[in-house]
C-alpha positions in Angstrom: -65.5 1.5 -5.0 -64.3 5.1 -5.1 -64.7 5.5 -1.3 -62.7 2.3 -0.8 -59.9 3.5 -2.9 -59.9 6.9 -1.2 -59.8 5.2 2.2 -57.0 3.0 1.1 -55.0 6.0 -0.1 -55.6 7.8 3.1 -54.5 4.8 5.2 -51.3 4.5 3.0 -50.5 8.2 3.4 -51.0 7.9 7.2 -48.7 4.9 7.4 -46.0 6.7 5.3 -46.4 9.8 7.6 -46.1 7.7 10.7 -43.1 5.9 9.2 -41.5 9.2 8.4 -42.1 10.6 11.9 -40.7 7.4 13.4 -37.5 7.6 11.3 -37.1 11.3 12.1 -37.3 10.6 15.8 -34.5 8.0 15.5 -32.1 10.3 13.7 -29.1 11.1 15.8 -26.2 13.6 15.8 -23.2 12.1 14.0 -19.8 13.0 15.7 -17.6 14.6 13.0 -20.6 14.9 10.7 -24.0 16.6 10.4 -26.2 17.1 13.5 -30.0 17.0 13.9 -31.5 20.5 13.2 -28.0 21.9 12.6 -28.2 25.6 11.7 -24.6 26.6 11.9 -21.3 25.3 10.5 -19.7 22.1 11.8 -17.7 22.5 15.0 -14.1 23.4 13.8 -11.2 21.2 14.6 -8.5 23.1 12.6 -7.2 26.7 12.9 -8.5 27.4 9.3 -12.0 26.1 10.2 -12.0 28.3 13.3 -11.1 31.3 11.2 -13.9 30.4 8.7 -16.3 30.0 11.5 -15.3 33.4 13.0 -15.5 35.1 9.6 -19.0 33.6 9.0 -20.2 35.0 12.4 -18.5 38.3 11.8 -20.1 38.8 8.4 -23.5 37.9 9.7 -23.2 40.5 12.5 -22.2 43.1 10.0 -25.2 42.2 7.8 -27.5 42.3 10.8 -26.2 45.8 11.8 -26.7 47.1 8.3 -30.2 45.6 8.2 -31.2 47.1 11.5 -29.7 50.5 10.7 -31.2 50.8 7.2 -34.6 49.5 8.0 -34.6 51.4 11.3 -34.0 54.7 9.6 -36.5 53.9 6.9 -39.4 52.9 9.3 -38.5 55.8 11.7 -38.8 58.2 8.7 -42.0 56.7 7.5 -43.7 56.9 11.0 -42.3 60.2 12.3 -42.5 62.2 9.1 -45.8 61.1 7.5 -48.2 63.5 6.0 -50.9 62.8 8.6 -48.7 64.5 11.2 -48.4 67.6 9.1 -44.9 67.0 7.7 -44.1 68.1 4.2 -41.5 66.6 1.9 -38.1 68.2 1.7 -37.2 70.2 -1.4 -33.4 69.7 -1.4 -31.8 67.6 -4.2 -28.2 67.0 -3.2 -26.2 66.9 0.0 -22.5 66.7 -0.2 -22.2 65.4 3.3 -24.6 62.5 2.6 -22.8 61.7 -0.6 -19.5 61.5 1.1 -20.9 59.5 4.0 -22.5 56.8 1.9 -19.4 56.4 -0.1 -16.9 56.3 2.8 -19.0 54.1 5.2 -19.5 51.2 2.7 -15.8 51.4 1.7 -14.8 51.0 5.3 -17.2 48.1 5.8 -15.8 46.3 2.7 -12.2 46.8 4.0 -13.2 45.5 7.4 -14.6 42.4 5.7 -11.9 41.9 3.1 -8.8 42.1 5.4 -9.5 39.1 7.6 -11.0 37.2 4.7 -7.9 37.7 2.6 -5.7 36.6 5.5 -7.7 33.3 5.8 -7.7 32.6 2.1 -3.9 33.1 1.8 -3.5 30.7 4.8 -5.7 28.2 3.1 -3.5 28.1 0.1 -0.2 27.6 2.0 0.4 23.9 1.5 4.2 24.2 2.1 6.1 22.1 4.7 3.5 19.4 4.9 4.3 16.4 7.1 2.2 14.0 5.0 1.0 14.3 1.4 -2.0 12.3 0.2 -3.4 12.3 -3.3 -7.2 12.0 -3.5 -8.5 10.8 -6.9 -12.3 11.2 -7.5 -14.0 8.7 -9.7 -17.5 7.6 -10.4 -18.3 6.9 -7.6 -15.6 6.3 -5.1 -12.3 7.9 -3.9 -8.8 6.5 -4.5 -6.0 7.5 -2.0 -2.2 7.4 -2.5 0.1 8.4 0.4 2.9 10.2 -1.6 5.1 11.6 1.1 5.8 11.2 4.8 5.0 8.4 7.2 2.8 5.9 5.2 4.4 6.7 1.9 3.5 4.0 -0.6 0.1 3.1 0.9 -2.7 3.1 -1.7 -6.3 2.0 -1.5 -9.8 2.7 -2.7 -12.5 4.0 -0.5 -16.1 2.9 -1.2 -19.4 3.6 0.3 -20.0 1.1 3.1 -23.7 1.5 3.5 -25.4 -1.7 2.1 -27.6 -1.4 -0.9 -30.3 -3.1 1.2 -30.5 0.1 3.2 -30.6 2.4 0.2 -33.2 0.7 -2.0 -33.7 1.5 -5.6 -36.1 3.5 -7.8 -39.5 2.1 -7.0 -38.1 -0.4 -4.5 -38.1 0.3 -0.8 -35.1 -0.5 1.3 -35.2 -4.0 3.0 -33.0 -3.1 6.0 -33.1 -0.5 8.7 -30.8 2.5 8.0 -27.8 2.8 10.3 -26.6 6.0 12.2 -24.0 6.7 9.5 -26.3 6.1 6.5 -24.5 7.2 3.3 -21.5 8.8 5.1 -19.6 5.6 6.0 -16.8 3.9 4.0 -14.9 0.6 3.9 -11.5 2.2 3.9 -11.3 5.6 5.7 -8.3 8.0 5.4 -6.1 7.8 8.5 -3.9 10.7 9.6 -2.0 11.6 12.8 -3.3 14.4 15.1 -1.5 17.8 15.0 0.3 17.1 11.7 0.0 19.2 8.6 -1.7 17.0 5.9 -1.5 18.2 2.3 -4.3 16.8 0.1 -3.7 16.7 -3.7 -6.9 16.4 -5.7 -7.6 15.2 -9.2 -10.2 13.1 -10.9 -10.4 10.2 -13.5 -13.7 11.1 -15.1 -15.8 14.2 -14.2 -15.4 17.0 -11.7 -15.6 15.9 -8.0 -14.8 17.9 -4.8 -13.1 16.7 -1.7 -14.7 18.3 1.3 -14.6 17.9 5.1 -16.6 20.7 6.8 -14.9 20.3 10.2 -11.5 20.9 8.6 -12.6 23.9 6.6 -11.5 22.1 3.4 -13.3 22.0 0.1 -11.2 21.4 -3.0 -12.3 20.6 -6.5 -10.9 17.4 -8.1 -10.8 18.1 -11.9 -9.7 15.6 -14.6 -6.3 16.6 -16.0 -5.6 19.1 -13.3 -3.9 18.9 -9.9 -5.2 21.1 -7.0 -4.2 21.0 -3.4 -5.4 22.0 0.1 -4.3 21.2 3.6 -5.4 20.7 7.2 -4.0 20.1 10.6 -6.6 18.4 12.8 -6.1 19.3 16.5 -8.6 16.8 17.9 -8.7 13.0 17.7 -11.8 11.6 16.2 -13.7 10.6 13.0 -14.7 13.4 10.6 -17.1 13.0 7.7 -17.7 14.8 4.4 -18.9 14.1 0.9 -18.2 14.9 -2.7 -19.5 18.4 -3.2 -20.1 18.3 -7.0 -23.0 16.9 -8.9 -20.9 14.1 -10.5 -23.6 11.8 -11.8 -26.4 9.5 -10.6 -24.3 8.0 -7.7 -23.2 11.4 -6.5 -24.8 10.8 -3.1 -22.8 7.6 -2.7 -19.2 8.8 -2.5 -18.6 10.0 1.1 -15.3 10.9 2.7 -14.2 9.7 6.1 -11.0 10.8 7.9 -9.9 9.1 11.1 -7.6 11.4 13.1 -5.6 9.3 15.5 -2.6 9.6 17.9 0.9 9.3 16.5 1.3 5.8 18.1 -1.9 4.6 16.6 -1.0 6.0 13.2 2.3 4.1 13.2 0.4 0.9 14.1 -2.1 1.6 11.2 0.8 2.2 8.8 2.4 -1.1 9.8 -0.8 -2.9 9.5 -1.7 -1.4 6.2 1.8 -2.2 4.7 1.4 -5.8 5.9 -2.1 -6.0 4.4 -0.9 -4.6 1.0 2.0 -7.0 1.0 -0.4 -9.9 1.6 -2.7 -8.7 -1.2 0.2 -8.2 -3.7 0.1 -11.7 -5.1 3.0 -12.9 -7.1 2.2 -11.8 -10.7 4.0 -14.9 -12.0 1.6 -17.3 -10.3 -0.6 -19.2 -12.8 -4.2 -19.3 -11.8 -7.0 -21.6 -13.0 -10.1 -20.1 -14.6 -12.3 -21.0 -11.6 -9.9 -19.4 -9.2 -9.8 -16.2 -11.2 -13.6 -16.2 -11.7 -14.2 -16.6 -7.9 -11.9 -13.7 -7.0 -13.0 -11.6 -10.0 -16.6 -11.8 -8.8 -15.7 -10.0 -5.6 -13.6 -7.4 -7.4 -16.5 -6.8 -9.8 -19.0 -6.4 -6.9 -16.8 -3.9 -5.2 -15.7 -1.7 -8.2 -17.8 -2.4 -11.3 -21.4 -3.2 -10.3 -22.5 0.4 -9.8 -22.0 1.2 -13.5 -22.2 -2.1 -15.4 -24.8 -3.6 -13.0 -24.9 -7.1 -11.5 -26.5 -8.4 -14.7 -23.8 -6.9 -16.9 -26.4 -5.0 -18.8 -25.0 -1.6 -17.9 -27.0 1.6 -17.9 -28.5 2.5 -21.4 -27.1 5.8 -22.7 -24.6 6.0 -19.9 -22.5 2.9 -19.3 -22.2 0.1 -21.9 -23.3 -3.5 -21.3 -20.6 -6.1 -20.7 -22.9 -8.9 -21.5 -22.4 -9.5 -25.2 -19.8 -6.8 -25.5 -17.5 -7.0 -28.5 -14.6 -5.8 -26.3 -15.2 -8.4 -23.7 -15.6 -11.2 -26.2 -12.8 -10.0 -28.4 -9.0 -10.1 -28.0 -8.0 -9.8 -24.4 -5.2 -7.3 -25.0 -7.7 -4.7 -25.9 -9.8 -5.2 -22.7 -6.6 -5.2 -20.6 -5.6 -1.8 -22.0 -9.1 -0.4 -21.5 -9.3 -1.5 -17.9 -5.8 -0.1 -17.2 -6.1 3.2 -19.0 -9.8 3.9 -19.0 -11.8 5.6 -21.8 -14.5 8.3 -21.7 -16.6 7.6 -18.6 -14.6 4.5 -17.8 -11.9 5.4 -15.2 -8.4 3.9 -15.1 -8.1 1.0 -12.6 -4.3 0.9 -12.3 -4.7 1.2 -8.5 -5.9 -2.4 -8.4 -3.3 -5.2 -8.3 -2.3 -7.3 -11.4 -4.1 -10.3 -9.9 -7.3 -8.3 -9.2 -7.4 -6.9 -12.7 -6.7 -10.3 -14.2 -9.4 -11.8 -12.1 -12.1 -9.3 -12.9 -11.3 -9.4 -16.7 -11.5 -13.2 -16.6 -14.8 -13.0 -14.7 -16.4 -10.8 -17.3 -15.2 -12.9 -20.2 -16.8 -16.0 -18.7 -19.9 -14.6 -17.1 -23.5 -14.0 -18.3 -23.8 -15.0 -22.0 -20.1 -14.3 -22.7 -18.1 -17.2 -24.1 -14.8 -15.5 -25.1 -12.3 -17.7 -26.9 -9.5 -16.1 -25.0 -11.3 -16.8 -21.7 -8.5 -16.4 -19.2 -6.1 -13.5 -18.3 -3.1 -14.2 -16.1 -1.6 -11.5 -13.7 1.6 -11.7 -15.7 -0.2 -10.4 -18.8 -1.6 -7.4 -16.9 1.9 -6.7 -15.5 3.4 -6.8 -19.0 0.6 -4.4 -20.3 1.5 -1.9 -17.6 5.1 -1.4 -19.0 
């Protein structure tokens, strides 16, 4: 029996190893993202990223020269002045020349490193005269984008992970679908910007500290609740560039990637026109009166996109982290309190003002009529959400 179990374990380990080797062989370089066996920084597509790349190389060369010089002298001294060759230790205690040398030389090295680094840091912080300003709001676990200034002003959308959960799996549950080339670094709504334009990114957060980072742009900026930070980039090459939240922001930290599409000016204008038409189509008349079934049907989609990660498909939430909606006193109580909670957020719950009045009314109605919930005030109309915003 023991031998059978041991053989079974060995066969399982071999199968897992073969599967791992097969998966590794299928991994490909991702344009604008990480590459297989990548040892250096991402290829830069902005002037700042080029400077960072050059500084990185320059610092490594300096460190290598110091390493070779110090250890070269040390090993030379050990080999050429050892006792077996008849050498005796020196008896001097101080040398003014040596003291001056090892003070001046490190000082010059620090200056040689600090001057170009300071120049780059100052340039990184110069967000003036931007062509387009975009606010990036981090939230658990997605990004919200608002185009505040320049072409595209007024555009607003949420950017969620596009990788299906069937590729991700769950604790103790293997994925049921083969993983794509852009696994965990693909989104449903990427940021779109024109090439060779200065883009200012304003970062903030709704809940915990996040960080907006695109390695190819040389941008990494913290997004802190209650604070506004900014950074900028000017992409010089058309393409798709990928990054991720760079802070440990919770259990879904690995699931909030950042994707920026850099396009030509003509393509950008087409995207702006298309996005404006899309937003106009989605901006339903808040005065329209919906039936419960209509709102529930639409609310289910809104819930699956924005709420399921925290509150789960069962509405049971995550014990100790996110409260259950199934049987919740807030969901079953007066609807005005739930509307205010969804609009303004509370504690780990972010504000969902970025969603339309109809979307909010739909998802609230869905939660009040789903699972075991049988709220007396079981329907919320978009007009009620609109009134609560004022």
